[in-house]
C-alpha positions in Angstrom: 92.0 85.5 103.1 88.6 85.8 101.3 86.8 85.1 104.6 89.0 87.6 106.4 88.3 90.3 103.7 84.6 89.7 104.1 84.8 89.9 107.9 86.9 93.1 107.6 84.3 94.7 105.3 81.5 93.9 107.7 83.6 95.2 110.6 84.6 98.4 108.9 81.1 99.2 107.8 79.9 98.7 111.3 82.7 100.8 112.8 82.0 103.8 110.4 78.3 103.4 111.1 79.0 103.8 114.8 81.4 106.7 114.4 78.8 108.6 112.3 76.1 107.9 114.8 78.3 108.7 117.8 78.7 112.3 116.6 75.0 112.6 116.1 74.4 111.1 119.6 76.7 113.6 121.3 75.0 116.4 119.5 71.6 115.1 120.7 72.8 114.9 124.3 74.7 118.2 124.5 73.8 120.2 121.5 77.5 121.2 121.4 79.9 120.8 118.4 82.8 121.2 120.8 81.6 118.2 122.8 81.5 116.2 119.6 85.1 117.0 118.9 86.0 116.2 122.5 84.5 112.7 122.2 86.6 112.0 119.2 89.7 113.2 121.0 88.9 111.0 124.0 88.7 108.0 121.8 91.9 108.8 120.0 93.9 109.7 123.1 94.7 106.2 124.3 96.4 105.6 120.9 98.9 108.4 121.8 99.8 107.0 125.2 99.3 103.2 125.0 99.8 102.1 121.4 103.4 100.9 122.1 102.2 98.8 125.1 99.4 97.4 122.9 101.9 96.4 120.2 104.1 94.7 122.8 101.0 92.7 123.9 100.5 91.6 120.3 104.1 90.4 120.1 103.8 88.4 123.3 100.3 86.8 122.9 99.0 84.4 120.3 97.8 86.5 117.4 94.5 84.8 116.6 93.5 84.7 120.2 94.4 88.3 120.7 92.5 89.5 117.6 89.4 87.4 118.5 89.4 88.6 122.2 89.8 92.3 121.2 87.0 92.0 118.6 84.7 90.4 121.2 85.5 93.2 123.7 84.8 95.9 121.2 81.5 94.1 120.4 80.6 94.1 124.2 81.2 97.9 124.4 79.0 98.4 121.4 76.2 96.3 122.8 76.4 98.0 126.2 76.1 101.4 124.5 73.1 100.2 122.5 71.4 99.0 125.7 72.0 102.3 127.5 70.6 104.2 124.5 67.5 101.9 124.5 66.8 102.4 128.2 67.6 106.2 128.0 70.4 106.0 130.5 73.3 107.3 128.4 74.8 110.6 129.4 77.9 112.5 128.2 80.1 111.1 131.0 79.3 107.5 130.3 79.6 108.0 126.6 83.1 109.5 127.1 84.1 106.7 129.3 82.9 104.1 126.7 84.8 106.0 124.0 88.0 105.9 126.1 87.6 102.1 126.7 87.1 101.6 122.9 90.3 103.5 122.3 92.3 101.4 124.8 91.1 98.1 123.2 91.9 99.5 119.7 95.6 99.9 120.7 95.7 96.1 120.7 93.1 95.3 118.1 94.7 97.4 115.4 98.1 95.8 115.1 96.7 92.3 115.9 94.2 92.4 113.0 96.7 94.0 110.6 99.4 91.4 111.3 96.9 88.5 111.3 95.9 89.5 107.7 99.5 89.3 106.6 99.9 85.8 108.2 97.2 84.5 105.8 99.3 85.0 102.6 102.9 84.3 101.5 105.5 86.9 102.1 105.6 88.0 98.4 101.8 88.6 98.5 101.8 90.8 101.6 101.7 94.1 99.5 98.7 92.7 97.7 97.0 91.7 101.0 97.6 95.2 102.3 96.1 96.7 99.1 93.1 94.5 99.5 92.8 95.6 103.1 92.8 99.3 102.0 90.2 98.6 99.4 88.0 96.9 102.0 88.5 99.8 104.4 87.4 102.4 101.8 84.4 100.3 100.7 83.4 99.7 104.3 83.7 103.4 105.0 81.3 104.2 102.2 78.8 101.5 103.1 79.0 102.4 106.8 78.3 106.1 106.3 75.3 105.2 104.0 73.9 102.6 106.4 74.2 105.0 109.3 71.7 107.4 107.9 69.2 104.6 107.0 69.6 102.9 110.3 69.1 106.0 112.4 66.1 107.1 110.3 64.2 103.8 110.6 65.5 102.2 113.8 67.2 104.8 115.9 70.8 105.4 117.1 70.8 102.4 119.4 70.3 100.1 116.4 73.5 101.4 114.8 75.5 100.5 117.9 73.9 97.0 118.0 74.7 96.5 114.3 78.3 97.4 115.0 78.3 94.9 117.9 77.1 92.2 115.6 79.8 93.0 113.1 82.5 92.5 115.8 80.9 89.2 116.8 81.0 88.1 113.2 84.7 88.8 113.0 85.4 87.0 116.3 83.6 83.9 115.0 85.5 83.9 111.7 89.0 84.2 113.3 89.3 80.7 114.8 88.7 79.2 111.3 91.5 81.2 109.6 94.6 79.2 108.7 97.9 81.1 108.6 100.2 80.2 105.6 103.0 78.8 107.7 100.6 76.1 109.1 99.1 75.1 105.7 102.3 75.0 103.6 103.9 71.5 103.8 107.6 71.3 104.4 109.9 68.8 102.8 110.9 65.9 105.1 114.5 67.0 105.1 113.6 70.4 106.4 111.3 69.1 109.2 114.3 67.8 111.1 116.1 71.1 110.8 113.3 73.4 111.9 113.3 72.4 115.6 117.0 73.1 115.9 116.6 76.4 114.1 113.7 77.3 116.3 115.7 76.6 119.4 118.5 78.8 118.1 116.0 81.6 117.4 114.5 81.4 120.9 118.0 81.4 122.4 118.9 84.4 120.3 115.7 86.2 121.4 115.8 86.6 125.2 112.9 87.7 127.2 114.1 91.3 127.5 113.9 91.5 123.7 110.1 91.5 124.1 110.1 94.8 126.0 108.5 98.0 124.9 111.8 99.8 124.9 113.2 97.3 122.4 110.5 98.2 119.9 111.2 101.9 120.4 114.9 101.5 120.0 114.5 99.4 116.9 112.2 102.0 115.3 114.6 104.9 116.1 117.6 103.0 114.8 116.0 102.3 111.4 116.6 105.4 109.2 114.0 104.2 106.6 111.3 103.9 109.3 112.2 107.4 110.7 112.1 108.8 107.1 108.8 107.1 106.5 107.4 108.6 109.7 108.6 112.1 108.6 107.1 111.8 105.1 103.8 110.5 106.3 103.7 113.0 109.2 104.2 116.2 107.1 101.8 114.8 104.5 99.2 114.1 107.2 99.4 117.6 108.7 99.5 119.7 105.5 98.1 117.5 102.8 95.7 114.8 103.9 93.0 116.8 105.7 90.9 117.3 102.5 87.7 117.1 104.5 88.7 120.4 106.0 90.6 122.3 103.3 88.5 121.3 100.3 85.3 121.9 102.3 86.3 125.5 102.9 87.6 125.9 99.3 84.4 124.6 97.7 82.0 126.5 99.9 84.1 129.7 99.9 86.2 130.8 96.9 84.4 128.4 94.5 80.9 129.4 95.7 79.6 125.8 95.9 77.2 124.3 98.4 77.0 121.2 100.5 76.0 119.2 97.4 79.1 120.3 95.6 81.3 119.2 98.5 79.4 115.9 98.6 80.4 115.4 94.9 84.0 116.2 95.8 83.9 113.7 98.7 82.5 111.0 96.4 85.3 111.5 93.9 87.8 111.3 96.7 86.3 108.0 97.9 86.4 106.6 94.3 90.0 107.7 93.9 90.9 105.9 97.2 89.4 102.7 95.9 91.2 102.9 92.6 94.4 103.7 94.4 93.9 100.6 96.6 93.5 98.4 93.6 96.7 99.8 92.0 98.5 99.6 95.3 97.7 95.9 95.6 99.9 95.3 92.5 103.0 96.6 94.2 105.6 93.9 94.9 108.5 95.6 96.6 107.5 99.1 97.6 110.2 101.4 99.2 110.4 104.5 101.2 111.7 106.3 98.0 108.4 105.3 96.3 106.4 106.6 99.2 108.2 109.9 99.1 107.9 110.3 95.4 104.2 109.6 95.5 103.7 112.0 98.4 105.6 114.8 96.6 103.5 114.2 93.5 100.3 114.4 95.5 101.6 117.6 97.1 102.2 119.2 93.7 98.7 118.2 92.6 97.4 119.8 95.8 99.2 123.1 94.9 97.4 123.1 91.5 94.1 122.2 93.1 94.5 125.2 95.4 94.6 127.4 92.3 91.6 125.8 90.7 89.4 128.5 89.0 86.2 126.4 89.0 84.6 123.3 90.6 85.0 121.3 87.4 88.8 121.8 87.3 88.9 120.8 91.0 87.0 117.6 90.3 89.5 116.7 87.6 92.4 117.2 90.0 90.8 115.5 93.1 90.7 112.0 91.5 94.5 111.7 90.8 95.2 113.3 94.3 93.2 110.5 95.9 94.7 107.8 93.8 98.3 108.9 94.6 97.5 109.2 98.3 96.0 105.7 98.4 98.9 104.1 96.6 101.4 106.0 98.8 99.5 104.8 101.9 99.6 101.2 100.7 103.3 101.3 99.9 104.1 102.9 103.3 102.0 100.3 105.2 103.8 97.5 103.4 107.2 98.9 104.3 106.1 99.3 107.9 104.7 95.8 108.3 107.5 93.9 106.5 110.7 95.8 107.4 110.9 94.8 111.1 111.6 91.2 112.1 108.6 89.1 112.9 109.0 89.3 116.7 109.1 93.1 116.7 106.3 93.9 114.2 103.6 94.4 116.8 105.7 96.9 118.8 106.7 98.8 115.6 103.1 99.1 114.7 102.5 100.3 118.2 105.1 103.0 117.9 103.5 103.9 114.6 100.1 104.1 116.2 101.3 106.7 118.7 102.9 108.8 116.0 99.8 108.6 113.8 97.6 109.6 116.7 99.9 112.6 117.4 99.5 113.7 113.7 95.7 113.2 114.0 95.5 115.5 117.0 98.0 118.1 115.9 97.1 118.3 112.2 93.6 119.9 112.2 94.5 122.8 114.6 97.7 123.5 112.6 95.9 123.5 109.3 93.1 125.5 110.7 95.6 128.2 111.9 97.2 128.2 108.4 93.7 128.7 106.8 93.1 131.6 109.1 96.3 133.2 108.0 96.3 132.3 104.3 92.8 131.2 103.4 91.8 127.9 101.8 93.7 128.5 98.6 96.8 129.7 100.5 96.7 126.7 102.8 96.5 124.2 100.0 99.3 125.9 98.0 101.5 126.5 101.1 101.0 123.0 102.5 101.7 121.4 99.1 104.9 123.4 98.7 106.0 122.5 102.3 105.5 118.8 101.7 107.3 118.7 98.3 110.1 120.9 99.6 110.7 118.8 102.8 110.6 115.5 100.8 113.0 116.9 98.2 115.4 118.1 100.9 115.3 114.7 102.5 116.2 113.0 99.3 119.1 115.3 98.7 120.4 114.8 102.2 120.1 111.1 101.9 122.0 111.1 98.6 124.8 113.2 100.0 125.2 110.9 103.0 125.2 107.8 100.8 127.5 109.2 98.1 129.3 106.4 96.1 133.0 105.8 97.1 135.7 107.2 94.9 137.7 104.3 93.2 141.3 105.0 92.5 142.6 103.1 89.5 146.3 102.0 89.4 148.3 100.9 86.5 148.7 97.2 86.2 152.2 95.9 85.8 153.5 92.4 85.2 155.3 92.5 88.5 152.1 93.1 90.4 150.4 90.2 88.6 153.1 87.9 90.1 152.4 89.0 93.7 148.9 87.7 94.5 149.2 88.8 98.1 149.7 92.4 97.1 146.8 92.2 94.7 144.5 90.9 97.4 145.6 93.6 99.8 144.9 96.2 97.2 
């Protein structure tokens, strides 16, 4: 798990370095901000259409081999881009095509790497492993963004792509040496004779048609807790998680700050994300109720932040907002990756990838329209109230549907005590 965490940090740093440089590269080629947004959408679009198929592939194929192959392919795309930049043969069409290929590979790589990390620890330690993964992700994001500027300044944009390719190669080389827990934990001799029979029974109970994409979709839709988790995370993502947009407008507009002030806010958000990941790693049995409670708390903090009279007050509120968001994300990811049976987890993550991509594409335009109508403060306050109200209504509806049964007490008589059959029937 330590080796996997180091590899993930290197890979995340390289990925965020490439994403940062990709935006600069599109601007250099086209000079258009709209083209930059289009390149991001092209890379994200395969997740909307193909994530479920990618999750099914993860369920069907050996996990270590799948993760290693997807990392190697992502590295090949990065090296190809670096070569085209070096020979000055990269145009917008080729860059869009490479971004689309990266998005397709990511539909398999995402669930494969997530589930591989869980395989390296015992079941009771999965929440901690997910928390460590979140911590590594945030640290890699900070390191990648910082390295991108230095790399472009001294070596050029092609070097950033080459560095990302090396990070993928590093991960692909580490994966073959990882040892999943179920292979390293010795079983008692009495259990070894039972396992083959149990395994045959599991295989017989899991026919080939149970490995289809439709089975994963059906399982997700029949699990109320997964549907509720999707609803909570969805409304939070649309109206509460796009702080890079809402807080940027708030800081530079009503609070009369500049780019430096927003940079300070972004740094506090990143620190809060790291602190939240550390706290989330201590969760043992997170639930959808906990995710909803944390999301509602974060929404109420967002309402107060929207009413901040000064930048200092906003900075005080931003830290707990980021902490609550990070812990909520860790709890939700744990539920998502541990609730389904093992043979369905890839497809469930695939369904989740499609839903998450939909939020990512729909959220910024919806939030931008809300800011046009209500301003930055109004968007933060309205969005926070919508999130808290929707989650509160969901809790009340769930409580009404699962109301405890009414128990009717009857008087006990000696005659009844002599008729055990009647007592059992009652």
